[in-house]
C-alpha positions in Angstrom: 103.2 81.3 129.4 104.2 83.5 126.5 107.6 82.4 126.7 106.6 78.7 126.8 104.5 79.2 123.7 107.1 81.2 121.5 110.6 80.6 123.2 112.2 82.2 120.2 110.4 85.6 120.5 112.6 88.2 122.0 110.0 90.7 123.1 108.3 88.0 125.5 111.6 87.6 127.3 112.3 91.4 127.5 108.7 92.1 128.9 109.1 89.3 131.3 112.4 90.7 132.5 110.7 94.2 132.9 107.9 92.5 135.0 110.6 90.7 137.2 112.1 94.2 137.7 108.9 95.7 139.0 108.5 93.2 141.5 112.1 93.1 142.6 113.2 89.4 141.2 116.7 90.1 140.2 117.5 86.5 139.5 114.8 85.7 137.2 115.1 89.2 135.5 118.9 88.5 134.6 117.9 85.0 133.4 115.3 86.5 131.0 117.8 89.0 129.7 120.4 86.3 129.0 117.8 84.4 126.9 116.8 87.7 125.1 120.5 88.7 124.4 121.0 85.1 123.1 118.2 85.0 120.7 119.2 88.8 119.5 122.8 87.5 119.0 121.5 84.3 117.0 119.3 86.5 114.7 122.0 89.0 114.0 124.5 86.1 112.9 121.8 84.6 110.8 121.2 87.9 109.2 124.9 88.4 108.5 125.5 84.8 107.1 122.7 85.4 104.7 123.8 88.8 103.6 127.5 87.2 102.9 126.0 84.5 100.9 124.1 86.9 98.9 127.3 89.0 98.4 129.2 85.6 97.1 126.3 84.7 94.8 126.5 88.1 93.3 130.2 87.9 92.8 130.1 84.5 91.3 127.3 85.7 89.0 129.4 88.5 87.9 132.5 86.2 87.3 130.2 84.1 85.2 128.8 87.3 83.2 132.3 88.4 82.2 132.8 88.3 78.3 135.4 86.0 77.2 138.0 87.7 74.9 138.5 85.9 71.3 141.8 85.9 69.9 141.8 87.2 66.3 144.2 85.2 64.1 146.8 87.0 62.4 146.4 88.1 58.6 149.1 87.0 56.0 150.6 90.5 55.9 151.2 90.6 59.7 152.9 87.1 59.4 155.0 88.4 56.6 156.1 91.5 58.5 157.1 89.2 61.5 159.3 87.2 59.4 161.2 90.0 58.0 161.6 91.3 61.6 163.1 87.9 62.8 165.6 87.9 59.9 166.9 91.3 60.8 167.2 90.5 64.4 169.4 87.5 63.6 171.6 89.5 61.3 172.0 91.9 63.9 173.1 89.1 66.4 175.4 87.5 64.2 177.3 90.8 63.8 177.7 91.4 67.5 178.9 87.7 67.9 181.7 88.5 65.3 183.0 91.6 67.2 185.5 90.9 70.0 184.8 91.5 73.6 180.7 91.4 73.0 178.8 89.7 75.6 175.6 87.9 74.4 174.9 86.9 77.7 173.6 90.4 78.6 170.5 89.4 76.4 169.8 86.1 78.1 167.2 86.7 81.0 168.8 83.5 82.5 172.2 84.5 83.0 171.1 88.1 84.2 169.0 86.4 86.9 171.9 84.1 88.0 174.1 87.1 88.3 171.8 89.1 90.4 171.5 86.1 92.7 175.0 85.8 93.0 175.4 89.6 93.7 172.7 89.7 96.4 173.8 89.3 99.9 172.7 86.4 102.1 170.2 87.4 104.8 171.0 86.5 108.4 169.3 83.6 110.0 167.3 85.7 112.5 165.9 87.8 109.6 164.7 84.8 107.8 162.9 83.3 110.9 160.9 86.5 111.1 159.6 86.1 107.5 156.2 84.1 107.4 154.4 82.7 104.4 151.4 84.7 103.2 148.2 83.0 104.4 146.0 81.6 101.7 143.1 83.9 100.2 140.4 81.4 101.8 141.8 81.8 105.3 141.9 85.8 104.8 138.4 85.8 103.5 136.9 83.6 106.5 138.7 85.9 108.9 137.3 89.0 107.5 133.8 87.5 107.5 134.1 86.7 111.1 135.2 90.1 111.9 132.5 91.8 110.3 129.9 89.5 111.9 131.1 90.6 115.4 131.3 94.2 114.5 127.8 94.6 113.1 125.6 96.2 115.6 121.7 95.3 115.6 119.0 97.4 117.3 118.8 97.1 121.2 116.3 94.5 122.8 115.1 97.4 124.9 114.3 99.7 121.7 112.4 96.6 120.1 110.4 96.2 123.2 109.6 100.0 123.5 108.3 100.2 120.2 105.9 97.4 120.8 104.9 98.6 124.2 104.2 102.2 122.8 101.9 100.6 119.9 99.9 99.1 122.8 99.7 101.8 125.0 101.8 100.2 128.0 103.4 103.4 129.1 104.8 102.1 132.4 106.9 99.4 131.0 107.8 101.4 128.0 109.4 104.0 130.3 111.2 101.3 132.0 112.6 99.8 128.8 113.5 103.3 127.6 115.6 103.9 130.7 117.5 100.6 130.0 118.1 101.5 126.4 120.0 104.6 127.6 122.4 102.7 129.7 123.2 100.6 126.5 124.0 103.7 124.5 127.7 104.2 123.9 127.9 107.4 121.9 125.4 109.6 123.5 121.6 109.4 122.6 120.5 108.4 119.4 117.6 109.6 117.1 115.6 106.6 117.7 115.9 107.1 121.2 114.5 110.7 121.2 111.5 109.6 118.7 110.5 107.0 121.5 110.6 109.3 124.2 108.6 111.9 122.2 105.9 109.3 121.4 105.9 108.3 125.1 105.1 111.8 126.0 102.8 112.6 123.2 100.7 109.4 124.2 100.7 110.6 127.7 99.6 114.1 126.9 102.8 115.9 127.8 103.1 118.1 124.7 105.9 120.3 125.7 108.3 117.7 126.8 107.3 115.7 123.5 108.3 119.0 121.6 111.5 119.3 123.5 112.6 115.5 122.7 111.8 116.2 118.9 114.0 119.4 118.8 116.7 117.3 120.3 116.2 114.7 117.5 116.0 117.4 114.7 119.7 118.5 116.0 120.9 115.0 115.1 119.2 114.8 111.7 116.6 116.8 110.0 115.9 114.2 107.1 113.6 111.8 109.2 110.1 111.9 108.1 108.8 110.4 111.5 110.4 113.4 113.4 108.4 116.0 111.0 105.3 114.0 111.4 105.4 114.0 115.5 106.2 117.5 115.4 103.2 118.3 113.4 101.0 115.9 115.7 102.3 118.1 118.6 101.4 121.6 116.9 98.1 120.2 115.8 97.2 119.3 119.2 98.5 122.6 120.6 96.2 124.3 118.0 99.0 126.1 116.1 97.6 125.2 112.7 100.1 127.3 110.3 102.9 125.3 111.8 101.4 122.1 112.0 100.6 122.5 108.2 104.1 123.3 107.6 105.4 120.3 109.4 103.0 118.1 107.5 103.8 119.5 104.2 107.6 118.9 104.8 106.6 115.3 106.0 104.8 114.3 102.9 107.6 115.6 100.8 109.9 113.1 102.0 110.8 110.1 99.9 110.6 108.1 103.0 107.0 107.6 104.2 106.3 108.2 107.9 104.9 105.6 110.1 101.6 107.5 110.5 101.0 108.6 107.1 97.3 108.2 107.4 96.9 110.5 110.5 99.2 112.8 108.5 96.9 113.2 105.5 93.8 113.4 107.4 95.0 116.2 109.7 96.7 118.1 106.8 93.4 117.8 104.9 91.4 119.0 107.7 93.6 122.2 108.0 93.2 122.8 104.5 89.3 122.7 104.9 89.6 124.9 107.9 91.6 127.7 106.1 89.3 127.1 103.0 92.1 126.0 100.8 89.8 123.5 99.0 91.9 122.7 96.1 94.9 121.6 98.4 92.3 119.8 100.6 90.9 118.0 97.5 94.4 116.8 96.4 95.3 115.7 99.9 92.2 113.7 100.4 92.4 112.1 97.0 95.9 110.8 97.8 94.5 109.4 101.2 91.7 107.8 99.6 93.9 106.0 97.2 96.1 104.8 99.7 93.9 104.4 102.7 90.3 104.2 101.5 87.9 105.0 104.2 84.8 106.9 105.1 86.8 109.8 106.7 89.2 110.2 103.3 86.1 109.9 100.9 84.0 112.3 103.3 86.9 114.9 103.1 87.2 114.7 99.2 83.5 115.1 99.0 83.4 118.3 101.0 86.4 119.6 99.3 84.6 119.2 95.8 81.4 120.3 97.1 83.0 123.7 98.1 84.7 123.9 94.7 81.1 123.5 93.0 82.1 120.0 91.7 78.8 118.7 92.7 78.9 115.4 90.5 82.6 114.6 92.0 81.5 115.2 95.4 78.4 113.2 95.1 80.6 110.1 93.9 83.0 110.6 96.9 80.1 111.0 99.4 78.6 107.8 97.9 81.9 106.0 98.5 81.9 107.3 101.9 78.3 106.0 102.3 79.1 102.5 101.2 82.0 102.1 103.8 80.2 103.6 106.7 76.5 104.7 106.3 76.1 105.7 109.9 78.2 109.1 109.4 75.7 112.2 109.8 77.9 114.5 107.8 77.8 112.4 104.8 74.1 112.5 104.8 74.2 116.1 105.2 76.2 117.0 102.3 74.0 114.5 100.2 71.0 116.7 101.3 72.8 120.0 100.2 73.7 118.3 96.8 70.2 117.1 96.2 68.8 120.5 97.1 71.1 122.3 94.7 70.2 119.7 91.9 66.3 119.9 92.5 65.8 116.6 93.7 63.5 117.4 96.6 62.5 113.7 97.7 66.2 112.5 97.9 67.2 115.9 99.7 64.4 115.3 102.2 65.5 111.6 102.8 69.0 112.6 103.3 68.0 115.4 105.6 65.9 112.7 107.9 69.0 110.3 108.0 71.0 113.2 109.0 68.7 114.3 111.9 68.2 110.9 113.0 72.0 110.3 113.4 72.1 113.2 115.4 74.4 115.8 113.6 76.4 117.8 115.9 77.8 120.6 113.5 75.4 123.5 113.9 76.9 125.4 111.1 76.3 122.6 108.5 72.7 122.5 109.9 72.3 126.3 109.6 73.6 126.0 106.0 70.9 123.3 105.1 68.2 125.1 106.8 68.9 128.3 104.8 68.9 126.5 101.6 65.7 124.7 102.3 63.8 127.9 103.0 65.5 129.7 100.0 64.2 126.9 97.8 61.3 125.7 99.7 61.9 121.9 99.3 63.9 119.2 101.4 62.3 119.8 104.8 59.2 117.7 105.8 57.9 120.4 107.9 57.2 122.5 104.8 
């Protein structure tokens, strides 16, 4: 059905081929793979042609932008000097012609050329037959472009399908696609393959296998931000906070952003809050709120500002979080704390009611609110 609706989409043909592989229909599987390969080849040719046309357009623009050299006319003084030189040359030539045995033909380029032609031996007939005229420049350029087009390597159709299947949590089909992509590799496993294997194991909960694949990817290249972000996720799920923090910090330092930058910011900020590094947490959550504004990012910023005693900024951040999602009990809990510390008893009591109604699960935060309420004697409706 999908191939009939969008016959030019490579993914539909590859996934259909994987389906036929599971049911053992080899003929239809081969048919779908041929269709996918044909579409991939057409797309690569179109891409190469567009790149060649863009390069040709750049060359033509550079030729048009070349400055024209203007010829500066000679001054009268220069013309006078050249006339004197001409007269001196004529006088010297007349003196040479008056002497006996002088050869004026030595100064004649035509005469010397004819002598060289006379002295040059004639080549045999078989040597002449081997000499071929040089092809025109247009033919050479067209031949070069065809060679470049055929040698350009695009991504494997199985790797494209693997990426799509991993995003949609279709792990069984993603594993089959990865198995086929290994067979297409000519020079060993690539970094992209190891990243796909790591994502597959990470989604399935096999953290040790995912870490093993990521270590192999790091041996190939250590300048990939996605590799470090995935390794940080593995360490975060394992509970190794220090290593996860260092991996996330290295991920953020790269110029190339990882695919899951939002998750990196959230987990890095939560690690900072856990280890009471509130300034670093504030900076991280502020960046996340600018790039990916959500209730969680604004809540993290509000918590960091509250721990740094920046109550005004914390209230602004929590208000932004409340606008995006007003059913988060932690937001109401910290708003209650801010209202208690600023002496607003009615607002503190209302925020506390909403926090309890939404069933706050953080016992440590609840105890902090209760202690501050007992200390100030406000904010609790039971008083």
